[in-house]
N, C-alpha and C positions, 0 to 999 in steps of 0.2 A: 573550878578555875578554867578548865578547857572550854566549857560551855560559855562562860562569860567572855573569854578572849576571842573565840572563833565563831560565836553566834550572836551573843547579846551586844558586845561592843561594836561590831560592824554595823548592826542595825541602828544602834543609838547614833553613830556618826552619820549614817545616811539620812536618818530622820532629821537631825540637826541641819544637815546640808540643805535638804529640801525646804523645811519650815523656815530656816534662817534666811534663805534667799527670798522667800515670799514676804517674810516680815520686813527685811531691809528694803526690798523694792517698794513696799507699801508705805513705809514710814521714814525711809531715809534715801529718797531718790536723789536729793542734792549731794549726798555723800557717796553715791554710787560712782566712784571715780578712782583713778590711780593716784590722785594728788600729785600730778607731775611736778618734778623739780628741775625740769630742763632750763627754766629761767635762771636758776642758780649756777648750773654747770652743765655744759653740753659736750665737751670733748670726750671725757670718759664714757658718758652716756651713749654717744654715737658708736662706741666700740662694744661696750658691754651689753647693751640692750639687744641689738640684733643677734649677737652670739648666743645669748641666753634664750631668746624667744624662738629662734630657728632651731637651736639645739633641743629645746624642750619639746618642740613639735615632733622632731624625729624620735625622741625618747617615747613620747606618747604613742606615736605610730607603732613603735616596736612593742610596747606594752599591749596595745590592742591586738596585734598579731599573736603575741604569746599567751595572753590571758583569755581573749574572747574567741579566737579561732581554735577549735578543738584539734588535737594532734591527729585524730582519725581523719579529719578532712584533708590535711596536708599529706597524710599517707595515701589517701585515696587518689589524689592528683599526681602521685608519684614523687613527692618531695621527701627524700630520706631524712633521717635525723641529722646526719652529717651535713647535708646541704642546708637544712634549716639553721643548724648551728653556725655554719659559715656565713650565711646571709645575715643572721642576727649579729654576729661579731663585726662583719664588714660595715654595716650601717649603724649599729648601736654604739660602737666604741667612738667613732668620730662625733656622733650626735651627743653622746654623753660628755665627751671632752669639751665640746663647744659650750654646752649648757653649764658645766662646772666652771670653766674659765669666765664665761659671761657673768655668772652669779658672783664669782670672786671679785670681779671688777666692780660690779654694782655694790657689793658690800664694802669694798675698799673705798669707793667713792662716797658712800654714806658716812663712813667713819672719819674720813680725812677732810672732806669739804665742809667747812663750818656751817654755812646756811642749810646745806642738805641734811647734815647731822641734826641741826636744830629742828628741822621739819620732820624728823623721824620719830614716830611714836613708839610706845612700849608694845603696842599691837604689831607694828612693823617688825620690831626686833624679834618678837616671839615667832612671827610667821617666817622670817628669814632663818631663824635657828632650826625650826622644824623642817623647813624645806631643805636646808643644808644636810640635816641628818638623813632625810629620805634619800637624797641623791648620793650621799656617801655610802649608805648601806647598799643601794642599788649597784654602785660601782664595785663595792667590795664583793658582792655576790657574783658579779660578772667576772672579776679577776680571779677570785678564789675557785669558782666552779666552772668557769668557761675557758680560762687561759692556762692556768697551772695544771688543771686536770682536763686534758683534751677529751671531748666527748661527755664530760661531766659525770661525776659520781652521783649527783642528784639531778633528776630530770624534773624541773618544776612543772612541766606540762602534764605530768602524771599526778601531781599533788596540789600545788598552789593554784594552778589554772582551773581544774575541776571545782575546787572549793570556792574560788571566786565566782564562777558561773552559777554555782548552786545557791549562792546568796540571793541572786535575783529570781531564783525559782522557789525561794523560801524552804530550801532543803539542804542547808550547809552541813557537811559531814565533818565533825571535829577530828576524826581519825586521820583525815588527809593532811592536817597541820600538826596535830599533837601526837599522832601515832595511836596504835591500838587496832582493834577489830573494826573494819569499816561497816557502815550501816547495811550494806548489801551482803555482808558475811564474807567468808573467804579468809585468807591468811592475814595475820596482823601486819599492819603497816608501820614502818619506821617514821618517826616524827620528821617534819621538815627541818633543815638546818637552822640554827639559831639566827643566822644572818637573814634568811628569808622570812622567818617569823617576825623579827624586829622591823624589817622593811615593810611588811604588810601592816603591822600595828601603827607604825609611824605614818604611813600613807593614809590610813583611815583617820588618824588624829588630824592630819592636815586637811582632809576632807571636811571634818567637823569644824575646823577653824575657818574654812574658806569663806562662808558668807559674811564674816565679820572683819575681813581684811581687804586690802586693795586687789586681791585676786578676783574679785567680782567682775573686774573689767573684761575677763575672758568672755563673758556673756553679753558684751556690749559691742557687737559687730556694727560698724558704721554703714549699714545697708542703705540708709537714706542718702548717703553721699552720692550714689549713682543716679539718683532721680531728682536731686535738688536743682533749682534753676541756676543759671550762670550768675556770677557776681560781676556787675558792671562797675568799672572804675573810671571816673572822669577827672581829668586834671583840673587843678585850680589855677588856670592861666589868668593872670591879672593884666595882660597887655590890653591896650585900647582896642576896642572892637571885638574882644573876646566875650564869652558868655558871662563872665564875672567882671568884665570891665565896664566901660561907660555905656555900652549898648545893652539894651534890655534883652534878656534871653528870649528866644522863640520857643514856642511850644513844640514838643517832640524832640527828636534826636538832632544833635548838632552834626553837621557834615564834617567828616574826617578827611584831612589832607587838603 
């Protein structure tokens, strides 16, 4: 079971993530969209969407720092564990609160606004449910291990982070998550707390669902916006002597003013 949960399952999710995006881009380009519902309701959307998106960007940045950057590197530049913990709390908590509040507003909007609810698919509901579980578990781990126990009884940078990086080197060590004797030998390790284990599994489940949901819009950056030509608007002036009046229009640009 440990091998399945901490080796096989992550690779299945990552494979579905990669192949699913290729498949959808190839066969469902028209559906590669967020299916915006702004036309139906915009007041709540203007509040919830920025809160969620900016908050989740902050959360993603914090995860990158905690999972991808090894603790040995921050130690080498002189950042103590206490300083890292303080920075993580100072930036992570506001970002997490913003993301949670934004998601709550977006879910409330989808449930209470009739046309928006009618446009919500089962796929959307499943995605929102898994996303909410991932965020709840992340906040729980932050509160339980970071606030109530200052300094943290469990340092995820010694367990979860190395395991996560090892996945991409094709050498994941199940002992870092499930406990037991590590692959390199030495003393037996305690398993990661249940909250961290569930958070990791739910996050990989969300990764597997990603290509088949509206989350694909993350990879649709409007780069062409910066190079597209200007859009020229011309008034439909019907007064005598105007371009659309009794006088035949001249070739080229009409003089302004």
